[in-house]
N, C-alpha and C positions, 0 to 999 in steps of 0.2 A: 503493500499500499504506500502511495506517495506521502512523503512528509510535507509536501507543499500545500499547505492549507492556511487559510486566512488566520485563524486563531492561533496557529503554531509559529507563523512567519511574520506577521505585521503587528507592531506595536505602536500605537499612535501617541503623539504628543509627549515624547519622553522627557521634555523639559518643563513639564506642566507642575512639577512640585519642587520645592526647595529641600535642601538637605542632601543626603546621600540616598539615592534610589536605584533600583536594579530593574532593567527592562528586558534583557535577554539572559536567561538562566537556563542551563541544561535541566531537562525534566519538566520545566514549565513552558519551554519553547521547544522548537525542533533542533536547538543546539545541542551538540555532543560535548564539546569543550569549551566554546566560546562563551564568555560573560561580558555584557555591556551595561553600564549604568551611567549615572549623572551625579556630579557633585556641584550643587549650586547653593552658594553662600552669600549672605549679605556682608556689607563692608566690615572688615575686622573680624568677622565670625571665624571661629576655629573649630576644627573637626579632627577627630583622632580615630584611626582605624587600623587593623592588621591585615596584611596581605595573605596570611595563612599559607596554604599549599599552592597559591596562584601566583605566577609572574604577572605583573601589572604594568600597563601603560596609561599614563595621564596626558591628555591633549587639552591644551587650554583653547576654548572655544570663544570665550569672551571674558572681559576684565583682566584680572591678574591675581596671582597667588604666589605665597612662599610656601614651599612644601619641605618639611624637615624629614630626612630619612636618618633615624637615629638622631645624632647632634648636628648632622650636615644639612645646611639649607640650600634650596634651589629656588630661583625666581622664574616664574612661568609668565610670559606675556602671550598674546594671541598666537595661536598655532604652534608654540613651543611644545615639545613633548618630553616626557621624563619616563625612563624605564625603571621599574622597581622590582627588586628580587623578591622571591617567595620568602615567607617567614620574617617579614619586616614590619616594624611599627612606623606608621605614617602619620604625620600631623599637617594638615593643610590649614593655612590662614590666609583668608581673602584679603585682597588689597582694597584701596580706598573706594573702588567702584564696584566691589564684590567680585565673584568669580563664577565661571561656568566652565567645568572640566568634564570631559568624557572619560570614563574609566573602562578600560579594555583589559580583560584578563583570561587566563586559562590555566588549569592545574598543570604543574610540572615537577619533575624529580630533581632537576639540577637548580643551582643557585648561581646565577649570573651577577656581575656587578651593577650598581646604580650607573645609569647613563643618561646624560642630559643632552637634548637635541634641540638647539636653537632654530627656529624657522628661518632666520636670516642666513644660516649656514646651509641649510637645505637649499634654499634658493640659488646659492653660488655654486652648487654641485650638479653638473649636468647629468650625473647618473641618478640623481634623486629628484630633479626638477626639470621637466621636459614637456613638450606638446606631443600629442599622439593623435593619429588620425588627420583627416582633411575634411573640410566642409562636405556635407552636413553631419560629420562625426568628430569634429575637432574639440579637443578638451586639453586642459592643463593638468599635469599629474605632479603630485608632491608626495614623495615617500618619506614619512616621518619615522617610522620604525621598520626597517627593512634590513638590507644587507649592511647598513651603517651601525647596526645595534646587535649585540651579542644577546640572543634570546633562544629559547627552545621551541615555542610555539606561535607567539603572537606577532603579527604585523599589522601596520596601520598607515594611512595616509589620507590625503584629501585631493579630490577631483573637482575642478571648475570647468563647466562647459561653456561653449560659446552659446549665445542666445538661440533658443529654438532647436538646438543640435541634439543628436543622439550621443550617448557615451556607452561604455562597455561594448563597443562596436569594433569588429564584427562579434555577433553573439558567441560566447565562449563559456566554458565551465571547467571547474578543477576539483570536482566532488570527491575523487579518489584520494587526493592530498589534503585539500583545505576546505573548511566552511567558512562562509562569509556574511557580513551584514553591512547594509549601507545605512548611515544616519543622514538625513538631509538637513543641510546647513545653509545659512546665508541665502535664504529663499523668502524674503519678506512678501507678505500678501500684496497682490493676489497670485503671486507666483505659484505654480504647481508643475508636477511632471507626471508621467506615466512610467511604472515600473513593471515589466514583465519578468516572471521566472517560470520556466517551463522545461520539461523533458520531451514534451509533444507539441512541436511548433504549430500544428493544425488545431490543437485544443489546449491552449495554455492554461496550466493549473492556476497561475496568478497573474491578474492584470489589474493593478491597483493605482489610484490617484495618490500621490505622495506630496506632502508639503512640509514645510520647516518643522523639525523636531520628530517627525515620523522615523521609524526604523524598520527596515525589511531585512529578514534573515534568509540567506540562500544556502541551505544545507546541501542542495544539489541543483542541477539543471542550468541552462542558459539564462542570462540575466541582463539583457540590454534595457536601456530606458531612454526617454526623450523628454525634453523640456517643452513647456507651452511656448507658442510663438512670442517672440520679444523678451522672454525671460529665461533664466538659467536653471538647470538642474545641478546642484552642487552637493557633494556628500563626502562625509568621512567614511572611508572604508576601513573595515577591520577583518582580520582573518585569524583563524586558529588552525594549526597544522594538526592532522589526526596522529601522525607518528612524531614524536618529538625529534627535532634536529632534522631528521631525514626528509620530512614533507614540508619543512619551512623554506619554501622556495617561491620567489615572486616571479610572475610573468610566465610560468609554465602552464599553458592552458590548452584545452581542447576546443578548437573553433567548430561551430556548427557546419557540418559537411557542405551545405549549400553556399556557404560563404568562405570556403577554405582558401580562395585566392586572395582574399582581402587580409592584408597585414594587420596584426593586433596592435603594433606600435609599442608593446610593453618591453621589447628586448632591451632597452637602454637601462631598465630598472633592475635587471637580473644581476 
């Protein structure tokens, strides 16, 4: 039976509540390993949590925060990322305008070091920041947690489309190695997009309207999307490898056979 169902793969308005919330959780959604949640705090508010058995990535979506890992502080601004090892105690203190952090995690057996990834450094690296595709499928890719970070399962980055364009094109899938979720960001109303997730192109299991703050999980299947005319579909993508280390590979995809002659444009990120 397909795992591509609305109740298992679509979580609406994941930024709707303050504090630390959990939107994608194995057992509650179609995820096997991937966890996604949000940390939204008021100015100067502080929150403490443990990573437990999960390696964790924080990506700053808005405002700013100081994150203490033990006694070591890291200051996050917009689209900065921070990799946190399993078995760590984390303290987040929001900046003067509050903070909005995406929390991406997966259970692992290894413990890797803390790693801070400034967005400004990503933008200067041609292997992490590049354009893929051509109109009407042109988009800007930014790999925040990928080959630049030691990790066992998680990867994350942000994609910005050109107005009205398709992304994740040609349609591709990587279910044997990775599960993925898209969190739609920087899409102020009335912007919206259409997200498809399917194993059967003639009868797509999921074809949903998505807006800012929604999250769609792709445990399997091809997953192209398209922006409404004149607006952009932008998303934070997050992945978890099925097999630790072995399956943590960016850009290794199976293109839908009908579009096999179209280049994915992801090779530069490998």
